C-alpha positions in Angstrom: 94.0 83.8 -91.7 90.2 83.7 -91.4 88.2 82.4 -94.3 86.4 85.5 -95.7 85.4 84.2 -99.1 81.7 84.1 -98.3 81.5 87.7 -97.0 80.5 90.1 -99.8 80.7 93.4 -97.9 84.2 94.8 -98.5 84.5 96.8 -95.3 83.3 93.9 -93.1 85.8 91.5 -94.7 88.6 94.0 -94.2 87.7 94.4 -90.5 87.7 90.6 -90.0 91.0 90.1 -91.8 92.6 92.9 -89.8 91.4 91.3 -86.5 92.6 87.9 -87.6 96.0 89.3 -88.5 96.3 91.0 -85.1 95.4 87.8 -83.3 97.8 85.6 -85.3 101.2 84.7 -84.0 104.1 86.8 -85.4 106.0 85.2 -88.3 109.5 83.9 -87.6 112.5 85.8 -88.9 113.8 84.6 -92.3 116.5 82.0 -92.3 117.5 82.4 -95.9 117.6 85.7 -97.8 114.6 86.8 -99.8 114.8 85.8 -103.4 117.6 83.3 -102.8 115.8 80.7 -104.9 115.4 83.1 -107.8 117.2 82.2 -111.0 120.3 84.3 -111.3 120.8 86.4 -114.5 124.2 86.5 -116.2 125.6 90.0 -116.9 124.8 91.3 -120.3 127.8 91.8 -122.7 129.3 95.2 -122.1 130.7 97.6 -124.7 129.4 97.7 -128.3 125.7 97.2 -128.7 124.5 93.9 -130.0 122.2 95.3 -132.7 
């Protein structure tokens, strides 16, 4: 994406970013499912409450 850190005008920055996004090559499809590296959470104990 274009470097827009030195542009203070919000509307102008938005316009440039949008143009850069349109011009950029499309992202490749995912090979692994999203969140596959996330730490898995064990199921909580069922039944009687723990308190």
